[in-house]
N, C-alpha and C positions, 0 to 999 in steps of 0.2 A: 505494500500499499504507499501511495506517495501522496503528499498533503498536496492537494492544487493551491488551494488560496487559505487564509486564517481570517475571519471576521469578528467582529465587537459586538454583535447581535444575532440572536436567533433568526429573526425574520430575514435577514438579507444572507444567510446561512442556507435557509431552506428555500429561498426563491433559487439560489445556484443551484443547488442540488436539485431541486426540479426542473430548470433548465438542463440538467447533465441527464437527468433522467429520459426527459423528451427527446434529447438525441441516442438514446440505446446505451448511456452508459452507466452502470452503476455506482452509486457515491453513498459514502457515508458520512455520518456529522459526527466528530467527538470534541467532548468535554462541551458540550451545550449546555451541561445542569451545575458543572464544575463550581459557577460561584455559589450557588445554594449549598453544596455539598462541603464546600469549604469555610463560606461566611466571607468569601473572597468576591467584591463585586467588581473590582477595576480589571475591566477584560484585557487592558494591556498585559497585565502578570497571567490571565487564563484566557488567549485566546480560542475561539471556536473554528477548529478544524474542520475543511471537507475534505477528504479524501476520495483516490478512488484506487483501483488496481493500478499498477506496473503499467501494464497494455496499453490502458486507457489515460493515460498520462497528456500524451500531446495531444490528444483530441480532445481534451477536455479544456486545457489551455485554449485551444482556439474557440471552443464554445463559447467558455467565459468573456474572450477577449471580442469576441463578433458583437456577444450581448451588452458587453458593456462600452462597445462603438455604435450600438442600434440606440441609445438612451441620447 
């Protein structure tokens, strides 16, 4: 698994995950609830990580870059 991008909020991470899944790429969000578990709410210390399988990494970067450019 490789981290494609990190986020400071769950909403953005889940939007990106949805974009990847629409493109046929399985994605996982890690550390989404770590702030609650640890009591640390500074997301700079505990970023939310969006990960994909190693083989999908390059394509995932392209999908997210295309979505970013469309905004």
